[in-house]
Steps between C-alpha positions, in 0.01 A plus 500: 500500500383836624322541830125595492398431857802610696588871533804666658410364845314174459133477403274784598145624445166584649379236746245251377553619143739326262777433560447536875227230532511185708489291181810670355679485830443124510624464137812712577576276798465182294734638232759638740486186720565282196793721393667482839436130566784280397475138390632358825270355757577750785221727629505848351416803706345842438472789752194732468465835667267798450425853599177618663264542201161341525555313170795314657238270659381406157834464321692312771278186507493496118878503487517232774262282293711540189828417660375203701329365187839457333652341808670799665486539878395853613605711797284803567619790722219756485567872470876566468712734285606390157873482599398261782362256246825524296696437821284207615515341152874467544496423875254212459671370190174543313475459123285808457369805694181685433388840625138604453515879478452793268769693696415878494171459312158557666314213667289406204807391305709197583790312355711183501882529537715188456842429643736225395677268748786752526258768626526716189213605277458288188669599174302601195582165341369294794182711507452440132543128552239502776262688269557222234397243760198705596376476140490123545221548756455412867447128437848444355745309725276433793629260763364160587279500816785355719740779386283792584671769708441586869451842659627637832526834674847624601419642839839671572535666160456850641764447767746355244466814287531740799826340603624502138435873472659582836813310401555757223552778760858563614591269783493670840316810366162605649222749428455610856404865528369514143128560430402342175166531324430198281219493243423139401237594239253265669689234314712194539746651752243635743621266780862430415626857433398656839632189682842525333541865592375449856728202559797707387420765760310773319193683618253406234210704354298243301290613207303292244487194727130429496426316177141416423538347155414823324730775633841374382694796343193726550639847580796341672829326434790567261279616214295740717746632764284801601362335805848405620634848432237657730537232767879533511462871576209450741682241707836665483653186344863487395418327179207346311507184298233410247460154351258399222241223505745209470791682670752466221552874470587781742452877501644706788373817655737723701427667833374807316239293311680510164514202270826323426463274190672183382778688318605673821478172688729333249743789525508483880558126513755511213699769677503310828585167344771654284675654805484158674634316200178300467373630164559252216512558125628857523160663515124468513247352251177692442265572213432766233276676746776587746586869538804659341583628846567148621725431212703818563521424872630150451750622238632742765564202724683321227203264445298413191124495449400219268152540349261216394153498361227573752416219746684372802529156347722650226704682764560170681586316177779750424618495860543129487667515159748778587567421863332804664348472847295821501228610264144624481248747373399858569159361606661343807598153398847446658668169432799394710612157390722461807173450688208436265418390146232761441412850621445500876355819652585401857855397436551824307344693791749349742795599274372857503461491875850361533628809328284721716613346827867507399554869410278673758340729241130559444325314221478819289874552537614143454258361238472773235844486341451639150297765321265332251480632145155617392285190435129454428298178485131485399275199457217477242241231560348325198209263468432179315750373247620841394859521375572875502875456457432337166339814361707679229428842652632388840815350342561824305454710813746284699758526225459878486533543875803273522670701222421827685642373831805357334793434733354746758235258620329167481145394404356164604149402374385148584196293572488381858555134548269490804213746439309640193719807496731680263787650696665814362826617667737772397799645677761758407682812611216747428177450693284689248634295219427179698143605578430597143640166376272298729196713428543461123538124510213460748272703277577279202442183701168627639382579148590147390306357795187704425 
């Protein structure tokens, strides 16, 4: 069975419009609760967290109603990063974890991410099975009145996650003397991220820590690092760290205000862990979007770059299958299975800071370790139910450009799994050729969308 509701990162859409309505959230909860409730008579538990979007107030009670209606007990934790929900799901021995977030999207979108009892995102097969149950309707499998679930708030959830993150930093190491600017995107980490850095000894410059329900990811955070770049320079910070709305990705800014992306972060951590004998699997897992420069750099270290399809869930699936403990995406998702089951921007930040505090170099010297090959990414927004990638003219253009690039480059054209966008990426050795490739494909896609 193919998935229709779930994308590459859960269910996502515009708030109060299908599928992001209270009614659908309730139905999803009923279906997921039924799937994760076994036949024994023990109480089943689900953990629910959210980011700072206004629509979270609508979706959270709908999910609570759905889960309790099928007999699951619910623990709510309020605004916390996505990786915190994955951690708490395991820590509390819950059957299911739910994060209400649309990650890096603007406030008027929202989403539902589900984690299994092991803290990992659900497989395609499990998501398809939940969709099958959704088709049965919200009245299927409801509990008897005496078996309804109960709800409670976990008051120490924030403190649990803070200590979990701090434990990933090298024992005995401190951040004293380091000025760190942290942009929390007015999102889920707006309280925990500055606290972690402060408790480890850093002088903290907090940015994006005043959420109002509407300003999540607005001109701030990992997707919009411009504010952080200017603030790092203005405050004379040693480094800047940018999280996205649910804090599962990280982008770094050096002391000069220059952006360091996920590929560079992976290279830095891989090099450090390889020297310490900590890197497992002989390399790093990333996606088709990762830069050729990362691949060459890792090869020079005697390490392999394994590529998967786009989406951190597919990176994690291969890591688990092949025994790797480091993987991620150019966009800033960094997965370190020694610590977490999903991308964790704060844990990744502490690994970067560990390198910085160890070698005594500036961020620009220590964290930019390879020269990227020319690479261009452009997004084309489409409306309604348009399927521009199905147009014959677009398919012909893609084939022609791929043939022209040949072994000298790579072209990736895909529909976003989280937004109504067509993403066109090309990379190669010649910048002019790369620019021309992207422009040609974008033009064909735009014509198909017209």
